[in-house]
C-alpha positions in Angstrom: -9.6 71.7 1.3 -11.4 69.0 3.2 -14.1 66.9 1.5 -16.5 68.1 4.1 -18.1 71.4 3.6 -18.9 71.7 7.5 -17.0 70.4 10.2 -17.2 70.2 14.0 -14.6 69.1 16.7 -15.3 65.6 18.3 -16.2 66.2 22.0 -18.1 63.3 22.9 -16.3 62.6 26.0 -14.6 65.9 26.8 -16.6 69.4 26.7 -14.8 72.7 26.4 -16.6 75.7 28.0 -15.7 79.0 27.5 -16.9 82.6 28.5 -19.4 84.5 26.5 -18.0 86.4 23.6 -15.1 83.8 22.9 -14.7 81.6 19.9 -15.4 77.8 20.3 -15.4 75.1 17.8 -18.8 73.4 17.1 -19.2 70.1 19.0 -19.7 66.8 17.2 -20.0 63.1 18.2 -17.7 60.5 16.8 -20.1 59.5 13.9 -20.2 63.3 12.8 -23.6 64.0 14.4 -23.8 67.6 15.6 -24.6 68.2 19.2 -27.6 70.7 19.2 -29.2 72.5 22.0 -33.0 73.3 21.4 -33.6 77.0 21.4 -36.0 77.2 24.1 -33.5 75.2 26.1 -30.9 77.8 25.4 -33.2 80.5 26.8 -33.5 78.6 30.1 -29.6 78.8 30.0 -29.9 82.6 29.4 -32.4 82.8 32.3 -35.3 83.8 30.4 -37.8 81.1 31.0 -40.4 81.2 33.7 -43.2 79.1 35.5 -46.1 79.6 37.5 -48.0 76.9 39.4 -51.6 77.1 40.8 -52.8 77.1 43.5 -49.0 77.0 44.7 -45.5 75.6 44.0 -46.2 72.4 46.0 -49.9 72.2 47.0 -52.0 69.0 47.5 -55.3 70.5 48.0 -55.7 72.1 44.6 -57.7 75.1 43.6 -61.4 75.4 42.7 -62.0 75.5 39.1 -65.1 77.4 37.8 -68.4 75.8 37.7 -69.7 78.0 35.0 -67.9 79.1 32.0 -67.0 82.8 31.7 -65.0 84.8 29.1 -63.8 87.0 32.0 -62.4 84.1 34.0 -59.2 82.0 33.9 -57.8 79.3 36.0 -54.2 80.3 35.5 -53.4 83.8 33.7 -50.1 85.1 32.7 -50.4 88.9 31.8 -47.2 89.8 29.5 -46.7 93.6 29.6 -46.1 95.8 26.5 -42.7 95.9 25.2 -42.0 92.2 26.4 -42.4 89.2 24.1 -43.8 86.3 25.7 -43.7 82.5 24.4 -45.6 80.0 25.7 -43.4 76.6 26.6 -45.8 74.2 28.4 -49.2 74.3 29.9 -51.0 71.7 32.0 -54.4 71.3 33.6 -54.9 68.6 36.0 -58.4 67.8 37.5 -58.2 66.4 41.2 -62.1 66.2 41.9 -65.0 67.2 39.5 -68.1 66.3 41.1 -69.7 66.9 37.5 -70.2 65.0 34.4 -68.8 67.7 32.1 -65.0 68.6 32.4 -63.4 71.2 30.1 -59.9 72.7 29.7 -58.3 74.7 27.1 -55.0 76.7 26.8 -54.8 79.9 24.6 -53.2 83.2 24.0 -55.3 86.3 24.1 -54.5 89.6 22.4 -55.5 91.5 25.7 -54.3 91.5 29.3 -56.6 90.1 32.1 -55.8 92.9 34.4 -56.0 92.8 38.2 -59.5 94.8 38.3 -61.4 91.8 39.2 -60.8 89.0 41.8 -57.6 87.1 41.6 -54.7 85.4 43.4 -51.4 86.6 42.3 -48.5 83.7 42.2 -44.8 83.7 41.9 -43.3 83.9 38.4 -40.3 81.4 39.1 -37.3 81.5 36.7 -36.3 77.9 35.5 -32.6 79.1 36.1 -32.5 78.9 39.9 -30.0 81.8 40.4 -32.7 83.9 38.8 -30.4 86.2 36.6 -33.4 87.6 34.9 -36.5 89.1 36.5 -40.0 88.3 35.0 -41.9 91.2 33.9 -45.3 89.2 33.7 -48.1 89.0 36.3 -49.3 85.5 37.1 -52.5 84.8 38.7 -54.9 82.0 39.5 -58.7 81.7 40.1 -59.4 84.8 38.1 -62.8 86.3 37.8 -64.6 89.4 36.6 -61.4 90.4 34.5 -61.2 91.8 31.1 -63.2 89.8 28.6 -60.5 89.1 26.2 -62.1 86.1 24.6 -63.1 87.9 21.3 -62.5 85.5 18.5 -58.7 86.5 18.1 -57.5 84.3 20.7 -55.0 81.5 19.5 -56.2 78.3 21.1 -53.3 75.7 22.0 -55.3 72.8 23.2 -58.8 71.7 24.2 -59.8 68.7 26.6 -63.3 67.6 27.1 -65.1 64.8 28.5 -68.8 64.1 29.4 -67.7 61.3 32.0 -67.8 62.1 35.5 -64.1 61.9 36.3 -64.9 60.9 40.0 -67.2 57.9 39.2 -65.0 56.2 36.3 -61.5 55.2 35.9 -60.8 57.6 33.0 -57.3 58.3 32.2 -55.9 61.0 31.6 -57.4 63.2 34.2 -55.2 66.0 32.9 -54.4 67.6 29.7 -51.2 69.3 28.4 -49.6 71.3 25.7 -45.8 71.4 25.1 -43.9 73.4 22.5 -41.3 70.3 22.5 -44.2 68.1 21.2 -46.0 70.3 18.9 -42.8 72.2 17.6 -44.1 75.8 17.4 -45.6 78.4 19.6 -47.4 81.5 19.2 -45.4 84.9 20.2 -47.2 87.0 22.6 -46.8 90.8 21.9 -48.5 94.3 22.7 -49.6 93.6 26.3 -51.4 90.3 25.7 -51.7 87.2 27.8 -51.4 83.2 28.1 -54.3 81.6 29.7 -55.4 78.3 31.0 -59.3 77.6 31.5 -60.6 75.0 33.4 -64.2 74.2 34.7 -66.8 71.4 35.6 -70.6 71.6 35.8 -70.3 71.5 39.6 -67.6 73.0 41.8 -64.4 70.7 41.3 -60.7 71.2 42.1 -57.4 70.8 40.3 -54.1 72.1 39.6 -52.4 74.4 36.9 -49.3 75.1 35.4 -47.6 77.4 33.0 -44.3 78.0 31.6 -43.1 80.6 29.2 -40.2 82.6 27.9 -39.7 86.4 27.9 -37.6 88.5 25.4 -37.5 92.1 24.8 -40.1 92.8 22.2 -37.3 94.6 20.2 -35.6 91.0 19.9 -38.7 89.9 18.0 -40.2 92.8 16.1 
């Protein structure tokens, strides 16, 4: 019996890839370090991760962010339907022009959908695996207003960004705020018809960009 209780095959320069359902030896480097793939990257390989950019996939003008905060308004919203589990992976809010001395951005998950009963612009839910093996069940939107009031004290806040400086008048860096599961190391799981939301506002009408990335699994895979 080997002195090692756990071993992997050294494949530092040559990698063996087989079909799903086949046995394969675990991969290791020459010093014995195991080669591991983060779980969320494995979900990307499976085709279960998506992103939504606002106002568009490659837009220079930006969207108009809210000038007055309202619980019924979101800058970018991703509604995850019932029977689907959503896991936020990345959120970013970037201000282009603010025109005001108070700027705020926050990311959160809420225990209710935003719905499409107000005013909103739907945007594409793009698979991060470009051959699109799995379709998203979510509904992504930007510039959402007069939607469902789902800020009720049960929301899980992921990040806050705020400043009293006028970003148009001072050289303040950063002009954006982001949250990443890779940096934080954990993320909430969105279940039972809930939503992932990015909120951005200034004291007067401003512009900016929003980006949300998330994973989707059948709810039965979680509960």
